[in-house]
C-alpha positions, 0 to 999 in steps of 0.5 A: 500500500502506498499512501495517497498523495494528500497524506504524503503532503501532510507528512512532508509539511509536518516534517518540513521537507520534501520526501524525495529519497531514501535519506528523506525516509530515514529523516521521517522515521526519526522525526516520527519517533521524536514526536510520538516516542514510537518507531516505524521501520525504514522499509515500512515507511519506504513502502508507504511513501512509494519507494518500495514496490510492495502492496502489503497493507500496513498494520493498524498500529503503524497507521495510528502512529502516523496519525498521532505524528500528524496530530490525530488520535488514530488513523480513523480520526485522520481519515475522517478529518481528511474526508470532511475537510472543507477549504471554504464554506458558510458555516451554519449557526454560531461558532465558539470564539473569543472576540478579543476586543470584549475581553477584560484586561488581565483575563487569562486564556488557556489554549491547547492544540495537537499533539500536546501543546498548551499556552496560557495567555494574559490579555493586556488590552488593545489586542495584546497578550503576554504568554505566561505559560508555554508547554511544547510550543514555539511560543515562550513565556514573556512573548508579547502577541497581537491577536484579534480572534480566538476561534475553537477548532480553527488555527490560532493566528497571531499577527505579531510575536515580540520576543525580547523587544524584537519582532519575530513576525506572525505565528500560526498555532494548531494548523491544520486541526485547530485549537481549543480554548478556555477562559480562566 
């Protein structure tokens, strides 16, 4: 079995490189292990990425490891998400979101996203937040963020990150599966 092209593209996006050689496959298995703590054999990943001509179906445990690497709990969840992903649409009803302009200064927002990232932000007013806690995220405690909306099950879009007085530019958290949040 060879993965469909859209799954291969997700893996390439997640590992940050185009998978064009056997060495790239080795990089992928090391990246999978560093993210999930679980190992997949080199021949298995080569087969799934189309480098070995072999139509054997992978074990479900292997597919679940890859799904966890991509931020889902299981292969079935990943496939369900991929089958229902919408690139644009009008959404009926009201979505769960925070209108930042309506937050009280000092309010804390806890944001989490896959695979195991948690960021707590304190609202400082005028669409500005300070990171007060960061676990497994590229954001760091003390970072200053500019955010206009926080929407449940959508990526968090940060207009600007300032660290140690220097702008790092914009930042996106939780792509492609979105974030969850709670007010504290």
